[in-house]
Kinemage of the C-alpha trace (Angstrom):
@kinemage 1
@onewidth
@group {chain A} dominant
@subgroup {mainchain}
@vectorlist {calphas} color= white
{ca met a 1} P -23.052 8.146 -14.074
{ca glu a 2} L -23.050 9.239 -10.423
{ca gln a 3} L -24.114 5.767 -9.287
{ca ser a 4} L -21.271 4.121 -11.207
{ca lys a 5} L -18.754 6.519 -9.576
{ca lys a 6} L -20.003 5.516 -6.146
{ca thr a 7} L -19.866 1.832 -7.087
{ca val a 8} L -16.322 2.059 -8.446
{ca asn a 9} L -15.085 4.016 -5.421
{ca arg a 10} L -16.801 1.598 -3.049
{ca gln a 11} L -15.233 -1.376 -4.840
{ca ser a 12} L -11.725 0.063 -4.508
{ca ile a 13} L -12.279 0.665 -0.784
{ca val a 14} L -13.693 -2.844 -0.314
{ca phe a 15} L -10.701 -4.414 -2.037
{ca ala a 16} L -8.285 -2.262 -0.004
{ca leu a 17} L -9.932 -3.587 3.151
{ca leu a 18} L -9.905 -7.123 1.732
{ca his a 19} L -6.185 -6.797 1.082
{ca gly a 20} L -5.612 -5.669 4.672
{ca ala a 21} L -7.813 -8.508 5.910
{ca thr a 22} L -5.662 -11.030 4.031
{ca tyr a 23} L -2.240 -9.421 4.510
{ca leu a 24} L -2.267 -9.058 8.287
{ca pro a 25} L -3.366 -12.630 9.129
{ca ala a 26} L -1.076 -14.081 6.459
{ca thr a 27} L 1.845 -12.145 7.913
{ca trp a 28} L 1.092 -13.359 11.412
{ca leu a 29} L 0.602 -16.988 10.342
{ca leu a 30} L 3.779 -17.013 8.261
{ca lys a 31} L 5.828 -15.279 10.954
{ca his a 32} L 4.812 -17.776 13.597
{ca his a 33} L 5.173 -20.810 11.274
{ca val a 34} L 1.635 -21.980 11.989
{ca val a 35} L 1.114 -23.578 8.567
{ca asp a 36} L 3.077 -26.230 6.663
{ca pro a 37} L 5.557 -25.075 3.994
{ca pro a 38} L 3.466 -26.053 0.917
{ca phe a 39} L 0.421 -24.204 2.258
{ca ser a 40} L 2.565 -21.266 3.335
{ca val a 41} L 3.419 -20.546 -0.319
{ca ile a 42} L -0.287 -20.344 -1.154
{ca leu a 43} L -0.884 -18.222 1.935
{ca ala a 44} L 1.892 -15.853 0.845
{ca ile a 45} L 0.346 -15.461 -2.627
{ca val a 46} L -3.195 -14.622 -1.453
{ca pro a 47} L -2.401 -11.061 -0.224
{ca val a 48} L -0.493 -10.369 -3.437
{ca val a 49} L -3.554 -11.370 -5.490
{ca thr a 50} L -5.899 -9.254 -3.362
{ca phe a 51} L -3.503 -6.320 -3.707
{ca ala a 52} L -3.409 -6.769 -7.491
{ca ile a 53} L -7.221 -6.694 -7.600
{ca phe a 54} L -7.192 -3.583 -5.396
{ca val a 55} L -4.745 -1.840 -7.745
{ca phe a 56} L -6.933 -2.748 -10.732
{ca lys a 57} L -10.020 -1.327 -8.995
{ca leu a 58} L -8.092 1.771 -7.918
{ca ile a 59} L -6.972 2.437 -11.496
{ca lys a 60} L -10.582 2.042 -12.614
{ca ala a 61} L -11.689 4.530 -9.930
{ca phe a 62} L -8.854 6.877 -10.931
{ca ser a 63} L -10.100 6.972 -14.522
{ca ile a 64} L -13.478 8.454 -13.549
{ca met a 65} L -12.124 11.102 -11.147
{ca asp a 66} L -12.104 14.743 -12.137
{ca glu a 67} L -8.785 16.429 -12.918
{ca val a 68} L -8.189 17.886 -9.455
{ca lys a 69} L -8.780 14.567 -7.692
{ca gln a 70} L -6.515 12.848 -10.202
{ca arg a 71} L -3.794 15.400 -9.491
{ca val a 72} L -4.206 14.909 -5.741
{ca gln a 73} L -3.855 11.128 -6.131
{ca leu a 74} L -0.889 11.425 -8.475
{ca glu a 75} L 0.954 13.784 -6.143
{ca ala a 76} L 0.195 11.521 -3.174
{ca ile a 77} L 1.665 8.565 -5.039
{ca val a 78} L 4.735 10.533 -6.113
{ca ile a 79} L 5.364 11.776 -2.561
{ca gly a 80} L 4.791 8.295 -1.141
{ca phe a 81} L 7.096 6.671 -3.699
{ca ser a 82} L 9.806 9.275 -3.138
{ca leu a 83} L 9.716 8.892 0.639
{ca thr a 84} L 9.776 5.091 0.292
{ca ala a 85} L 12.783 5.252 -2.049
{ca met a 86} L 14.598 7.542 0.397
{ca leu a 87} L 13.815 5.194 3.295
{ca met a 88} L 15.071 2.188 1.360
{ca met a 89} L 18.302 3.996 0.423
{ca leu a 90} L 18.802 5.038 4.040
{ca leu a 91} L 18.179 1.499 5.298
{ca phe a 92} L 20.609 0.076 2.742
{ca leu a 93} L 23.313 2.549 3.698
{ca leu a 94} L 22.726 1.959 7.416
{ca ser a 95} L 22.963 -1.794 6.862
{ca leu a 96} L 26.382 -1.228 5.255
{ca cys a 97} L 27.391 0.510 8.498
{ca asp a 98} L 25.893 -2.367 10.552
{ca leu a 99} L 23.409 0.078 12.092
{ca ser a 100} L 20.119 -1.300 10.760
{ca asn a 101} L 17.370 -2.447 13.101
{ca pro a 102} L 15.253 -5.258 11.603
{ca val a 103} L 12.765 -4.967 14.459
{ca trp a 104} L 11.558 -1.615 13.077
{ca phe a 105} L 12.647 -1.739 9.448
{ca ser a 106} L 12.145 -5.185 7.911
{ca tyr a 107} L 10.542 -6.004 4.561
{ca gly a 108} L 7.185 -6.520 6.255
{ca his a 109} L 7.326 -3.088 7.844
{ca leu a 110} L 8.021 -1.410 4.497
{ca val a 111} L 4.437 -2.101 3.416
{ca gly a 112} L 3.140 -0.115 6.368
{ca tyr a 113} L 5.603 2.685 5.740
{ca cys a 114} L 4.551 2.818 2.064
{ca trp a 115} L 0.913 3.249 3.073
{ca gly a 116} L 1.863 5.823 5.671
{ca phe a 117} L 3.944 7.780 3.157
{ca tyr a 118} L 1.062 7.665 0.655
{ca phe a 119} L -1.334 9.112 3.231
{ca ile a 120} L 1.196 11.815 4.137
{ca gly a 121} L 1.362 12.751 0.443
{ca trp a 122} L -2.429 12.585 0.155
{ca phe a 123} L -2.857 14.908 3.129
{ca ile a 124} L -0.284 17.388 1.772
{ca ser a 125} L -1.828 17.367 -1.688
{ca lys a 126} L -5.401 17.740 -0.405
{ca lys a 127} L -4.369 20.763 1.649
{ca lys a 128} L -2.525 22.213 -1.339
{ca tyr a 129} L -5.559 21.998 -3.643
{ca gly a 130} L -8.201 22.608 -0.985
{ca val a 131} L -10.140 19.468 -1.851
């Protein structure tokens, strides 16, 4: 059982890294219009597929965690989601005031903020439970 836990955790980490390895180059290539439009659609779909596989592997890893680790992950996701929702509301309201800055807060940046908010929640929750 211990070996399967390590394998499942390793797979989720590998697919998280694979997603990052596909998302960042795809973003750069699409931003700079390096590829033709038909291929750009395929290039835009690849990071979404790798992220879907990562989420599947993460859910599988979540199912074999003990209760405390599950609680830590759940609280990290809730904190991350809440902070992301607040940021999106703020950006929407600022855009209504014509005060938004797309250089710092575009759709592409929201992915990074989501990850950052998740890790903030993870850190808070780990300190709370002493894990």
